[in-house]
C-alpha positions in Angstrom: -5.5 15.2 -2.9 -3.1 15.6 0.0 -2.4 14.0 3.3 -5.8 15.1 4.6 -7.3 12.4 2.5 -5.9 9.9 5.0 -8.2 10.2 7.9 -8.5 7.5 10.6 -12.0 6.4 11.5 -13.3 3.4 13.5 -14.3 1.7 10.2 -10.6 1.2 9.5 -10.6 -1.5 12.3 -14.3 -2.3 12.6 -15.0 -3.2 8.9 -12.0 -5.7 8.6 -12.8 -7.1 12.0 -16.5 -7.8 11.1 -15.6 -9.3 7.8 -13.1 -11.7 9.3 -15.5 -12.4 12.2 -18.1 -13.5 9.7 -15.6 -16.1 8.4 -15.1 -17.5 11.9 -18.9 -17.6 12.6 -19.5 -19.5 9.3 -16.7 -21.9 10.1 -18.2 -22.6 13.5 -21.7 -23.1 12.0 -20.2 -25.5 9.4 -18.4 -27.6 12.1 -21.2 -27.5 14.6 -24.0 -28.6 12.3 -21.8 -30.7 9.9 -23.1 -28.8 6.8 -20.1 -29.8 4.6 -20.0 -26.3 3.0 -16.9 -27.1 1.1 -19.1 -28.3 -1.7 -20.0 -24.7 -2.4 -16.4 -23.9 -3.3 -15.2 -23.1 -6.8 -15.2 -26.2 -9.0 -13.7 -25.2 -12.3 -15.6 -25.3 -15.6 -18.8 -26.6 -14.1 -22.1 -24.6 -13.9 -22.6 -25.5 -10.2 -19.0 -24.6 -9.5 -19.8 -21.0 -10.4 -21.5 -20.5 -7.0 -18.1 -20.8 -5.5 -17.0 -17.6 -7.1 -19.0 -15.8 -4.3 -18.9 -18.5 -1.6 -15.3 -19.7 -1.7 -13.7 -16.8 0.3 -16.0 -17.6 3.2 -15.1 -21.3 3.3 -12.1 -22.9 5.0 -10.9 -26.5 5.3 -9.8 -26.4 8.9 -8.9 -24.1 11.8 -5.3 -23.7 10.7 -6.4 -22.7 7.2 -8.7 -20.1 8.6 -6.2 -18.8 11.2 -3.5 -18.4 8.6 -5.8 -16.3 6.4 -7.3 -14.2 9.1 -4.3 -12.1 10.2 -3.1 -11.0 6.7 -6.7 -10.4 5.8 -7.3 -8.0 8.7 -4.0 -6.1 8.1 -4.6 -5.7 4.3 -8.2 -4.8 4.6 -7.4 -2.1 7.2 -4.7 -0.7 4.9 -7.1 -0.7 2.0 -9.8 1.0 4.1 -7.4 3.7 5.4 -5.5 4.5 2.2 -8.1 3.8 -0.5 -11.4 4.2 1.3 -13.2 5.7 -1.7 -12.8 2.5 -3.7 -12.7 0.0 -0.8 -15.8 -1.9 -1.5 -15.2 -1.8 -5.2 -11.9 -3.5 -4.8 -13.3 -5.9 -2.2 -16.4 -7.1 -4.1 -15.1 -7.0 -7.6 -11.9 -8.6 -6.4 -13.8 -11.6 -5.0 -15.8 -11.9 -8.3 -13.0 -11.5 -10.8 -10.4 -13.6 -9.0 -13.0 -16.3 -8.4 -14.0 -16.4 -12.0 -10.4 -16.6 -13.2 -9.8 -19.5 -10.8 -13.0 -21.2 -12.2 -11.4 -20.9 -15.7 -7.8 -22.0 -15.0 -8.2 -24.2 -11.8 -7.7 -27.9 -11.5 -10.8 -30.1 -11.1 -11.1 -29.8 -7.4 -12.9 -27.6 -4.9 -11.0 -24.3 -4.4 -11.9 -22.6 -1.1 -10.5 -20.0 1.3 -9.9 -16.2 1.4 -6.3 -16.5 0.2 -7.3 -15.4 -3.3 -8.7 -12.2 -1.8 -5.5 -11.7 0.2 -3.5 -11.8 -3.1 -5.9 -9.3 -4.6 -5.3 -6.9 -1.8 -1.6 -7.3 -1.6 -1.2 -7.0 -5.3 -3.4 -4.0 -5.6 -1.8 -2.1 -2.7 1.7 -2.8 -4.0 1.2 -2.0 -7.7 -1.1 1.0 -7.1 1.3 2.5 -4.6 4.1 2.3 -7.1 1.9 3.7 -9.9 0.8 6.8 -7.8 4.5 7.7 -7.0 3.1 9.3 -3.9 5.7 8.8 -1.1 3.2 7.5 1.6 1.7 4.9 -0.8 5.1 3.9 -2.1 6.2 3.3 1.5 3.1 1.2 2.0 4.0 -0.8 -1.1 7.4 -1.5 0.2 6.0 -2.5 3.5 3.7 -5.0 1.8 6.7 -6.5 0.0 8.7 -6.7 3.2 5.9 -8.4 5.1 4.2 -10.5 2.4 6.8 -10.7 -0.3 7.1 -14.4 0.2 3.6 -14.9 -1.1 4.9 -14.6 -4.6 6.2 -18.2 -4.4 2.7 -19.7 -4.0 1.5 -18.6 -7.4 3.6 -21.4 -8.9 2.5 -25.0 -9.3 3.9 -27.8 -7.0 5.5 -25.4 -4.5 3.3 -26.8 -1.7 0.7 -29.6 -1.7 -2.9 -28.8 -0.9 -2.9 -25.1 -1.9 -4.8 -23.5 -4.8 -1.9 -21.8 -6.6 -4.5 -21.0 -9.3 -6.5 -18.9 -6.8 -3.3 -17.1 -5.7 -2.3 -16.4 -9.3 -5.9 -15.2 -10.1 -5.7 -12.8 -7.1 -2.3 -11.4 -8.2 -3.6 -10.8 -11.7 -6.8 -9.2 -10.4 -5.0 -6.9 -8.1 -2.6 -5.7 -10.8 -5.5 -5.1 -13.2 -7.3 -3.1 -10.6 -4.2 -1.0 -10.1 -4.4 0.0 -13.7 -8.2 0.3 -13.9 -9.2 2.2 -10.7 -8.2 5.8 -10.6 -7.4 7.7 -7.4 -7.4 11.5 -7.1 -4.1 13.1 -7.9 -2.0 13.7 -4.8 -0.6 17.1 -4.0 2.9 17.5 -5.4 5.7 18.1 -2.9 6.6 21.8 -2.8 9.9 22.6 -4.5 12.2 25.3 -3.2 13.5 28.0 -5.6 16.9 26.4 -5.9 15.3 23.1 -7.0 13.9 24.6 -10.2 15.9 24.1 -13.4 15.8 27.8 -14.2 17.1 28.9 -10.9 19.9 31.5 -11.1 21.9 32.0 -7.9 23.2 35.4 -9.1 19.7 36.8 -9.0 19.1 35.6 -5.4 19.7 38.4 -2.9 20.4 35.9 -0.1 23.0 33.9 -2.2 24.7 37.2 -3.2 25.8 37.5 0.4 28.2 34.6 -0.1 31.2 34.2 -2.4 32.0 31.2 -4.6 33.6 29.4 -1.7 30.5 29.8 0.5 32.1 32.5 2.7 29.8 35.2 4.0 30.4 38.7 2.5 29.8 41.4 5.1 29.3 44.0 2.4 26.9 42.8 -0.2 27.3 43.6 -3.8 23.6 44.3 -4.2 21.2 46.9 -3.0 20.7 46.7 0.7 17.8 44.6 1.9 16.6 45.6 5.4 15.3 42.2 6.3 18.5 40.4 5.4 20.6 43.0 7.1 18.5 42.7 10.3 19.0 39.0 10.3 22.7 38.9 9.8 23.4 41.8 12.2 21.1 40.7 14.9 22.2 39.2 18.3 20.7 35.9 17.2 23.5 35.2 14.7 26.1 32.6 15.6 29.8 33.4 15.3 32.6 30.9 15.5 36.1 31.8 16.7 39.3 29.8 16.8 42.7 30.3 18.2 45.9 28.8 16.8 47.5 26.4 19.2 51.0 27.4 20.0 53.7 24.9 19.4 56.2 24.3 22.2 
């Protein structure tokens, strides 16, 4: 696979926008009709709490909670859609399920809600997968994720901030890392190496390099058989000559 794999389409913006819009619509419906949907969040180690594995990412405590999750969610979903479109929905759906189930196992006895767990899945996957591929564009994306969202790492530890589900964050981080190992992406086209970058390169056999001495000075009379193409280049009017004059001392 090469750079042609990365093709922009309207789905790169449209899909993340629609997903985040659904969170806002559901939040409005919950407030408008006082449905108290928080009860459908993840409640660890209870049978009824398992429903939150699917529902929790769509539920938010308040407007600030929803707003803080919306921006990184759009950005990371767009990045995932653009760079990993072949496995986009696999990462999205399986990420929700697996991170939610891990939260159900390790979480405190409280309702865990919000899309932050999914944000950690996306950030973790994009970072680790980019490093694993060793492909320069994906490595650059990984470094960008660290630069912008690197501070998220602190919120996987207990007692860093009251009222957050550090268990959900940790579950998302673990899930993203696991997906980086599990999900395969097509091999990227290797960067072309020039002749002199190969370990078996011998300058003495290179006709062009034989035009220069050991100090890098051009030799007007080559020591090898004449090559018309090289001669034409060096003797053409396009060649650049540098002249200098010694400054006379008074």
